[in-house]
C-alpha positions in Angstrom: 69.9 74.7 164.4 66.6 73.1 165.7 67.1 70.5 163.4 70.3 68.6 165.1 69.2 68.6 168.5 66.2 66.5 167.1 68.4 64.3 166.1 70.1 63.8 168.5 67.3 63.1 171.1 66.6 60.6 168.3 69.0 58.8 168.2 70.1 58.1 171.9 66.7 56.3 172.2 68.0 52.9 172.3 70.4 53.8 175.3 73.4 55.3 173.2 73.7 52.1 170.8 72.1 53.5 167.7 74.4 55.9 167.8 77.2 54.1 166.1 74.8 52.9 163.6 74.0 56.4 161.9 75.5 57.4 158.8 75.9 61.3 158.5 75.6 62.6 154.9 79.7 63.2 154.7 80.1 59.7 155.9 77.8 58.7 153.2 79.3 60.9 150.5 82.7 58.9 151.2 81.9 55.6 151.6 79.8 55.6 147.8 83.1 57.5 146.9 85.0 54.6 148.1 82.4 51.7 146.7 82.8 50.3 150.1 79.3 50.8 150.9 76.0 48.7 149.5 73.2 51.5 149.5 69.6 50.2 150.5 67.2 52.7 149.8 63.6 51.3 151.1 61.5 53.7 149.8 58.3 53.1 147.5 59.6 52.3 144.1 57.0 54.7 142.8 58.9 57.5 145.3 62.1 56.7 143.7 60.6 57.3 139.9 58.8 60.5 141.1 61.9 62.2 143.1 65.0 60.5 142.6 67.6 58.4 144.8 71.2 58.6 145.7 73.2 57.7 142.4 74.8 54.4 143.7 71.6 52.7 145.6 70.2 49.6 145.0 66.1 50.4 145.7 64.7 47.3 148.0 61.5 48.8 149.8 60.6 48.2 153.1 58.6 45.0 153.1 61.3 43.1 151.3 63.9 43.7 152.9 63.8 41.0 155.1 62.6 38.7 152.4 65.5 40.0 149.6 68.1 39.5 152.7 67.0 35.9 153.3 67.1 35.2 149.5 70.0 33.2 147.6 72.3 35.2 145.9 70.6 33.7 142.4 67.5 35.0 143.3 68.6 38.7 144.5 71.1 39.1 141.5 68.3 38.6 139.3 65.3 40.7 140.7 67.8 43.2 142.4 70.0 43.2 139.9 72.8 43.7 142.3 74.8 40.9 144.5 73.5 40.3 147.5 75.2 41.7 150.6 76.6 39.3 152.7 76.6 39.2 156.4 80.2 40.6 156.8 79.4 43.7 154.1 79.0 47.9 154.8 75.2 47.8 154.1 73.5 51.4 155.0 69.8 51.7 154.3 68.0 55.0 153.3 64.7 56.1 153.0 62.8 60.0 153.2 63.5 60.7 156.6 65.0 57.9 158.6 61.5 56.2 160.3 61.8 53.2 157.0 65.8 53.1 157.7 66.0 52.6 161.0 63.7 49.5 161.0 65.0 48.0 158.0 68.1 48.5 159.9 66.7 46.8 163.2 65.5 44.2 160.3 68.9 43.6 158.8 70.6 43.4 162.8 68.0 40.7 163.4 69.1 38.7 160.3 72.7 38.9 161.4 73.8 41.9 159.0 75.9 43.2 162.4 77.9 45.8 159.9 74.6 46.9 158.9 73.6 51.1 159.2 71.2 53.5 158.7 71.4 56.8 156.5 69.2 59.0 159.3 69.2 61.9 156.9 67.1 59.8 154.4 66.5 61.7 150.6 65.7 65.1 152.3 68.9 65.6 153.8 70.9 64.5 151.0 69.0 66.6 148.4 69.4 69.1 150.6 72.7 69.0 150.7 73.5 68.1 147.8 72.0 71.3 146.7 74.1 73.7 148.6 77.3 72.3 147.6 76.2 72.7 143.8 75.2 76.3 144.6 78.8 76.8 146.3 80.2 75.1 143.2 81.7 72.0 145.2 
């Protein structure tokens, strides 16, 4: 229970503007199922190789995010094997526990990606939720 309390406190540090920018596990799952989202994992490549990733996500390490979002679409496709998101696309950033994804979100918004959000729970929460869903047989 203490975990959810901490989450609320953390997301209200920016005068509560950040709240609408946070995506929950369920919301993220629905967005991924609807294919109406570009999920960008900003962890380092070795972390993804070692721990895994959320299916459908594209890996752009945090220190590349600013540059990646300013690339021309052809270069982006070549480097990340994905179509470059436009400024109106639904982008969600994720990382391990919501710290780096929040930084990436701020970067994206400053570059004009106003629909960008982040998944504050990150890989840690995703794995936990996926595991409990499988255990329950959903």
